[in-house]
C-alpha distance (Angstrom), angle and dihedral (degrees) to the residues before:
residue distance angle dihedral
M1 . . .
T2 3.79 . .
L3 3.78 125.7 .
Y4 3.78 89.4 -108.4
D5 3.82 91.3 53.5
H6 3.81 87.8 64.3
I7 3.81 92.0 62.9
S8 3.80 107.8 22.3
D9 3.82 95.2 86.0
L10 3.79 96.2 46.2
G11 3.80 108.1 131.4
L12 3.78 114.6 -114.0
Q13 3.78 131.6 -170.5
L14 3.80 114.7 -167.0
D15 3.79 122.8 -171.4
D16 3.80 105.7 163.4
Y17 3.78 143.5 -39.4
D18 3.77 140.7 -136.5
L19 3.80 136.7 -161.7
E20 3.80 134.4 -134.8
L21 3.79 123.1 -163.2
L22 3.81 117.3 -141.3
E23 3.83 128.3 -170.1
R24 3.79 133.6 176.8
D25 3.79 140.0 159.0
T26 3.79 114.3 -108.5
S27 3.77 138.2 -153.1
S28 3.83 89.0 -110.1
D29 3.81 92.0 67.0
F30 3.77 99.3 -106.9
V31 3.79 134.9 102.0
R32 3.79 109.9 -110.9
T33 3.79 116.1 -143.8
S34 3.80 123.1 -172.6
T35 3.79 137.6 159.8
V36 3.80 125.7 -130.3
I37 3.80 110.0 -146.0
S38 3.81 114.8 -153.7
L39 3.80 118.0 -167.1
H40 3.81 116.6 -164.7
G41 3.78 131.5 -158.1
D42 3.80 141.0 141.1
G43 3.80 90.9 5.4
E44 3.81 93.5 -56.1
T45 3.80 134.5 103.5
G46 3.79 131.1 -146.1
R47 3.79 121.7 -166.3
G48 3.78 136.7 -156.2
E49 3.80 135.5 166.3
D50 3.80 131.2 -127.4
V51 3.82 107.0 -145.9
T52 3.81 99.1 -172.7
Y53 3.80 104.1 154.6
D54 3.82 101.4 -138.7
S55 3.79 115.0 78.0
E56 3.79 99.1 -144.3
P57 3.84 96.3 67.7
H58 3.81 88.7 56.1
Y59 3.80 92.1 53.3
E60 3.81 89.4 48.3
L61 3.81 91.8 48.6
V62 3.80 93.2 53.1
D63 3.82 92.7 44.5
D64 3.81 95.7 45.2
P65 3.84 112.2 19.0
P66 3.82 119.4 -170.2
D67 3.77 120.1 -100.0
L68 3.82 110.9 -113.5
P69 3.84 118.3 -172.9
L70 3.79 91.6 -135.7
E71 3.77 95.0 172.0
N72 3.81 91.5 70.5
V73 3.81 97.5 66.0
E74 3.78 130.2 90.3
T75 3.81 105.2 162.2
F76 3.78 138.7 32.8
A77 3.81 89.2 -106.2
D78 3.81 88.5 56.4
V79 3.79 90.8 54.2
S80 3.79 92.3 46.9
E81 3.79 90.3 53.1
L82 3.81 92.0 46.3
I83 3.80 92.8 50.2
G84 3.80 91.5 46.5
E85 3.81 91.1 53.9
T86 3.81 95.5 45.7
D87 3.80 124.1 88.3
L88 3.78 99.2 -128.9
F89 3.82 91.7 -171.0
V90 3.81 103.2 76.9
G91 3.81 95.1 173.5
D92 3.77 125.5 38.9
P93 3.81 116.4 -8.4
P94 3.80 113.7 -103.6
K95 3.78 116.9 -92.1
D96 3.80 89.1 -129.4
D97 3.81 122.5 41.2
I98 3.83 91.1 -142.9
Y99 3.81 86.8 71.8
R100 3.80 87.6 70.8
S101 3.79 88.5 61.2
Y102 3.80 91.6 46.6
R103 3.80 91.4 54.4
R104 3.78 93.9 42.7
W105 3.80 89.6 53.5
G106 3.80 89.7 50.8
F107 3.80 91.6 56.4
E108 3.81 96.1 38.5
S109 3.79 94.8 48.5
A110 3.82 88.4 51.0
A111 3.80 89.6 50.8
L112 3.81 91.6 49.4
D113 3.80 90.4 49.4
L114 3.81 90.4 51.0
A115 3.82 94.9 45.3
L116 3.79 92.2 51.3
T117 3.80 92.1 45.3
Q118 3.81 93.0 49.3
A119 3.81 88.2 51.0
G120 3.81 90.0 52.0
T121 3.80 93.5 -119.7
D122 3.80 143.7 96.8
L123 3.80 134.1 -125.6
A124 3.81 96.2 -99.1
T125 3.79 93.5 51.3
Q126 3.80 92.4 45.0
L127 3.81 90.2 53.3
G128 3.81 92.9 45.3
Q129 3.81 92.4 -114.3
E130 3.80 139.5 109.3
Y131 3.77 130.6 -121.7
D132 3.81 116.6 -110.2
S133 3.79 131.1 -162.6
V134 3.81 113.0 -84.3
R135 3.78 123.8 -129.1
F136 3.81 110.3 -148.3
I137 3.76 136.9 -173.1
A138 3.81 128.6 -163.0
S139 3.79 123.9 -113.2
T140 3.78 119.7 -148.5
R141 3.77 143.5 152.2
L142 3.80 123.7 -133.2
G143 3.80 97.5 -130.4
E144 3.79 131.6 -127.8
P145 2.96 113.8 -40.3
P146 3.81 89.4 23.8
T147 3.80 120.0 -117.0
T148 3.78 132.7 167.6
D149 3.81 92.5 -129.8
R150 3.80 96.4 110.6
V151 3.80 93.3 47.2
D152 3.79 90.4 47.9
N153 3.80 92.5 48.8
L154 3.80 93.7 49.3
L155 3.80 90.8 48.6
A156 3.79 90.4 49.6
D157 3.81 89.7 57.6
N158 3.82 96.3 37.3
P159 3.83 112.5 20.7
D160 3.81 90.7 -174.8
I161 3.81 97.1 55.9
E162 3.81 116.8 119.9
F163 3.80 126.1 -154.1
K164 3.74 147.0 -134.9
L165 3.80 107.3 -161.4
D166 3.81 133.7 -170.8
P167 3.81 108.5 -136.1
T168 3.80 119.6 -154.7
S169 3.77 133.7 -171.1
E170 3.82 87.7 -101.1
W171 3.81 91.4 69.4
T172 3.80 112.0 111.6
Q173 3.77 129.5 -150.3
E174 3.80 88.0 -108.4
I175 3.80 91.7 57.2
V176 3.79 92.4 46.0
D177 3.81 92.1 49.7
H178 3.80 91.7 49.0
L179 3.80 92.5 50.4
A180 3.79 92.9 45.5
A181 3.78 90.2 52.5
T182 3.81 90.9 59.9
G183 3.81 90.5 64.9
A184 3.81 86.8 -147.2
V185 3.81 103.2 105.4
R186 3.80 111.9 106.1
T187 3.83 103.6 160.1
L188 3.79 134.3 28.5
D189 3.80 114.5 -161.1
L190 3.80 108.3 -156.5
K191 3.85 93.9 -175.4
G192 3.79 88.0 -144.5
T193 3.81 96.9 141.8
Y194 3.81 96.5 49.9
E195 3.81 116.9 108.4
G196 3.78 128.0 -166.0
T197 3.81 97.4 1.6
D198 3.79 133.3 118.2
V199 3.81 90.6 -111.1
D200 3.83 100.9 51.9
Q201 3.81 111.4 140.1
S202 3.79 116.6 -174.4
G203 3.79 120.1 -147.2
D204 3.81 112.0 -71.5
P205 3.83 111.5 -172.6
E206 3.80 93.4 -164.4
L207 3.81 92.9 50.9
Y208 3.80 92.9 44.5
A209 3.82 93.2 50.5
M210 3.80 91.2 48.8
L211 3.81 92.1 50.5
L212 3.81 96.2 45.2
E213 3.78 90.4 53.4
A214 3.81 97.6 42.9
F215 3.83 97.0 44.6
P216 3.82 105.2 37.6
E217 3.82 94.3 167.2
A218 3.81 101.0 38.7
V219 3.79 122.0 112.7
I220 3.81 109.5 -116.1
E221 3.80 112.0 -143.8
D222 3.81 128.5 -158.6
P223 3.81 102.7 -11.2
D224 3.79 117.3 -172.7
L225 3.81 99.7 -121.1
T226 3.79 107.0 -151.5
P227 3.82 130.3 155.2
E228 3.81 86.3 -93.0
T229 3.82 98.3 46.9
R230 3.82 103.7 32.6
P231 3.84 94.7 76.0
L232 3.80 89.6 57.3
F233 3.81 89.0 66.7
D234 3.80 96.5 52.5
G235 3.80 103.0 127.8
E236 3.82 90.6 6.9
E237 3.80 97.6 81.3
D238 3.79 92.3 109.8
R239 3.81 88.8 65.0
V240 3.80 95.3 53.3
S241 3.80 120.6 103.1
W242 3.79 132.3 -178.8
D243 3.79 131.1 -141.8
A244 3.80 123.0 147.9
I245 3.81 94.9 50.0
I246 3.82 96.1 45.2
T247 3.81 107.6 104.3
G248 3.81 102.9 140.4
V249 3.80 144.0 -32.9
G250 3.80 93.0 -58.9
S251 3.79 91.8 57.7
V252 3.82 90.7 52.6
E253 3.80 91.3 51.1
N254 3.82 89.6 52.5
L255 3.80 96.1 56.3
P256 3.83 117.2 121.0
F257 3.81 91.1 -112.3
E258 3.80 138.3 4.2
P259 3.82 104.9 -73.6
E260 3.78 126.7 -128.7
W261 3.81 93.5 -168.3
L262 3.80 137.4 31.3
N263 3.79 132.9 -175.9
I264 3.81 108.7 -136.4
K265 3.81 111.5 -150.4
P266 3.82 103.2 169.2
S267 3.79 95.8 -158.8
R268 3.81 89.5 64.9
F269 3.81 89.2 60.9
G270 3.80 95.6 52.8
S271 3.78 98.9 -157.1
V272 3.78 129.0 63.2
E273 3.80 88.5 -133.3
S274 3.81 92.1 58.3
V275 3.82 92.5 48.8
L276 3.80 93.1 51.1
A277 3.81 93.3 43.6
T278 3.80 90.6 53.3
I279 3.79 92.0 48.0
E280 3.81 89.3 52.4
Y281 3.80 91.0 47.6
C282 3.81 90.1 54.1
R283 3.80 94.3 45.8
E284 3.81 91.4 51.9
R285 3.82 90.4 52.7
S286 3.83 98.1 38.8
I287 3.80 91.4 -116.2
R288 3.78 107.0 161.1
M289 3.78 116.7 -127.7
Y290 3.78 137.6 -163.8
G291 3.77 132.7 -178.4
G292 3.78 124.1 -106.5
G293 3.79 129.7 -157.6
Q294 3.80 133.8 -147.5
F295 3.80 103.4 -159.5
E296 3.80 92.2 -81.5
L297 3.79 111.6 -169.0
G298 3.79 99.7 -167.5
V299 3.77 142.5 14.6
G300 3.80 92.9 -23.8
R301 3.80 89.5 81.6
Q302 3.80 90.5 56.1
H303 3.80 90.2 53.7
L304 3.81 89.5 54.8
H305 3.80 89.3 51.8
A306 3.81 91.8 49.8
L307 3.81 93.3 52.4
A308 3.80 92.8 44.7
S309 3.80 90.4 48.2
L310 3.80 91.3 55.6
F311 3.79 103.2 37.6
Y312 3.83 113.3 18.8
P313 3.83 109.1 11.0
N314 3.81 97.2 151.8
S315 3.80 97.9 45.8
P316 3.83 124.7 103.8
N317 3.80 91.9 -89.5
D318 3.78 114.9 -167.6
V319 3.80 90.6 -147.1
A320 3.80 104.1 106.8
P321 3.82 114.1 162.0
G322 3.79 111.6 -82.2
V323 3.80 94.3 -104.3
Y324 3.81 87.6 75.5
N325 3.82 88.0 66.9
D326 3.80 94.2 55.2
P327 3.83 114.7 112.8
D328 3.82 90.4 -124.3
P329 3.80 109.1 16.9
E330 3.77 117.3 -159.0
S331 3.78 121.2 -116.8
G332 3.78 121.3 -93.0
L333 3.80 95.4 57.0
P334 3.83 118.3 -171.6
R335 3.79 115.4 -90.7
S336 3.76 129.0 -131.4
P337 2.98 131.6 -81.2
L338 3.79 105.6 50.3
T339 3.80 114.0 -139.6
P340 3.82 115.6 -126.0
P341 3.81 117.7 -115.0
A342 3.79 117.0 -88.8
Q343 3.82 92.3 -138.7
P344 3.81 108.5 24.3
T345 3.76 120.8 -170.9
G346 3.79 133.0 -173.5
F347 3.80 116.1 -25.0
E348 3.80 93.9 -39.9
W349 3.81 121.8 109.0
S350 3.78 108.3 -168.8
């Protein structure tokens, strides 16, 4: 029996849905827009979050929501199939096809939350598991020009915080040495597999060599493996992780070598079934996983915590509470690990 089999036949009554637009400044110097999707039925509500990065598709979604024949569904699997067959972008098609997966995940995660709530249960119980405390690390960029100020300030407030950082070719040896001396860097995201985004970072042999030497125990995420950079990872393959190109089991099977680590961002997978199938694939092959965030502003962050709690609670999960993404976070930041809820319900983990 697969993980998905435990939830696919959950009964689900859907009456209608509504949308809520959220916006907030972030530490990465852009305004994050997302949409909370609330599905209603039988007096209960289930919520999910669309994390499409461009703002305009969110405005279009709220102004012109897709028509879903809700009366034709009886189970969670029915809803998943309906959502998968529906064009959730009523206006202009998205500029990036991955946005279709982001939106599908928003609707499906809301449906899963509602199905579990209507059944009077939570995801852990439905899967025959228990929630565990979640270790988290904080993700941040160093700005332009890069400085260690933000890292230093976060450490001053929370000396135990660990980091996932996004190196760029502008990093100097002085910056690298300072960061290495903190002993707090757990993951380095090279952004080498991103295409057409504001954070693309092509393979830089000099940068890669500097990082591999300075952070001998850090997980290295999404390197751009070129004829110049690939030799640097000979014997270091067990430190390499993948993120942007991981969208399901097929994408894992197409990696250049058998992975030791994967970043699980459920919105990239689109469907709940694909997320759970990939998690099972990794567990069967002892591939270590950790959760990744996308500046969620609402319930989407809780869903990341729930999955991490069940499947990779002790990993360097890039799922720090949202306050860590604020441009100027207040003092008294939450500490890792996060304690599981005493009375969980649905897919939420608050």
